[in-house]
N, C-alpha and C positions, 0 to 999 in steps of 0.2 A: 452107156446109159447117162443121160445127164443127171445133176444135183437134183433138179424138179421132178424128173421120172424116179430117181432113188427115193425122193421124199414119199412120192405116191406109194409107191410098193412098200416101202416101208411102215408109213404110218396108216395106209388105208387098206391096200389089197391084203397084207397079212393079218388083218383082223378077220379076215373072212366074212364081215360085214357089208364089203363092198365088192361090187361084180368087175366093174371097169373104172377109170378117173381119167381126167384131163382139165389141164388147165389153160384158159384162155386168156391172153394178154390184152386188156381192155385198149390200151393205146394203139397198139400194132395191129388188133383185130383179127387175131389170129390164133391157133392152137399152137403153144408153146411146149407143152411136154404132155405125154397121155402113156397110160399103160400098154403094154404089148399088146397088139391086134386092136387096140380100140382106136378108131378112125373117125373123127367128129368133122363132117363136112364142113367146108367153109360158110356155106348158108346157114348152116345150124348154128354155128360160132356166131355168126352177124344176128340172126335171130334171138340167141341169149342175151347179148349185148344189147340190143333192141328193147328186149324184153323188161329188163331193169329200169333203162332210161324213158319208156315210152308209153310200154304195153302191159304194165304190171295188173290193172284194174280188169283189163280185157282177159289176162290168161289167169285169173283167179275166177272169173265167171266161166270161160269156155275151155279152159286147159290149154294143153299146148302140143303141136306136133314136133316129134325129135326122131331123125333118123327114120322117117316113114311111119311111125307108130305114134297114137293118140295116147296123152297121158292126163289124167283129170288133176284138175289143182285140189290138194288137201291143206296145205297151208302157205302163206306166201305174205312176205312183208318187205321192206327196201333192201334187206340184205340176203334174205332166202327163199327158194320155193321148193317146196316139197309136192311131187307129183306121182302119181301112180296109175297103171293098168293091171290086167289081169297077169301080166306076166311077171310084174315086178315094179321097179318105180326110178324115179330120178330124183336126185338133190342136186340144187344148184345154189350157191353162195357165193356173193359178189364182195370182193374186199374194194379198196380205192385203185388198185393197179390190176387185181386178177379176178376172173370168173372161174371158179371149182365146179365141175361137174361130176357127178359119179352115180352110176348104176347099182342097183340090188336086184335078185333076183327073187321070186317066190319062195319062201322059206328061209330067208335071211330076215333078219330084225331090222326094220326099217328106222325104228327110233335110235339104233345103235350105229347105223348107217348115217343119220341125220347129224348125231351128236360128233361122232367121229370127222365127218366132212366139215361141222364148223370147228372144232377145236384144231383142225389142221390151217 
């Protein structure tokens, strides 16, 4: 396990408010770390990068498909996107170098998930 994977596990997964998480390197355009068993397909990683730079307004209006599931946009700004579907939600946060994505299930507290991801 590399340092980024350890950070995801220690700072997010152990809070019990995040189900899965991954870090996408914007420059490399690929996932550089993820929690055990959480596979982010390359096309989804590229879509998330594209969303922040060219597609944010469309995501605000129409939501986003991630791993073949539709998520409705609840909140979006230039640094974060908060999406939900009936099974749970998706939090996406952008820094200068990385995009951090985290999922949560129904029954978890999405506001705490958003807070945890944004702090990390």
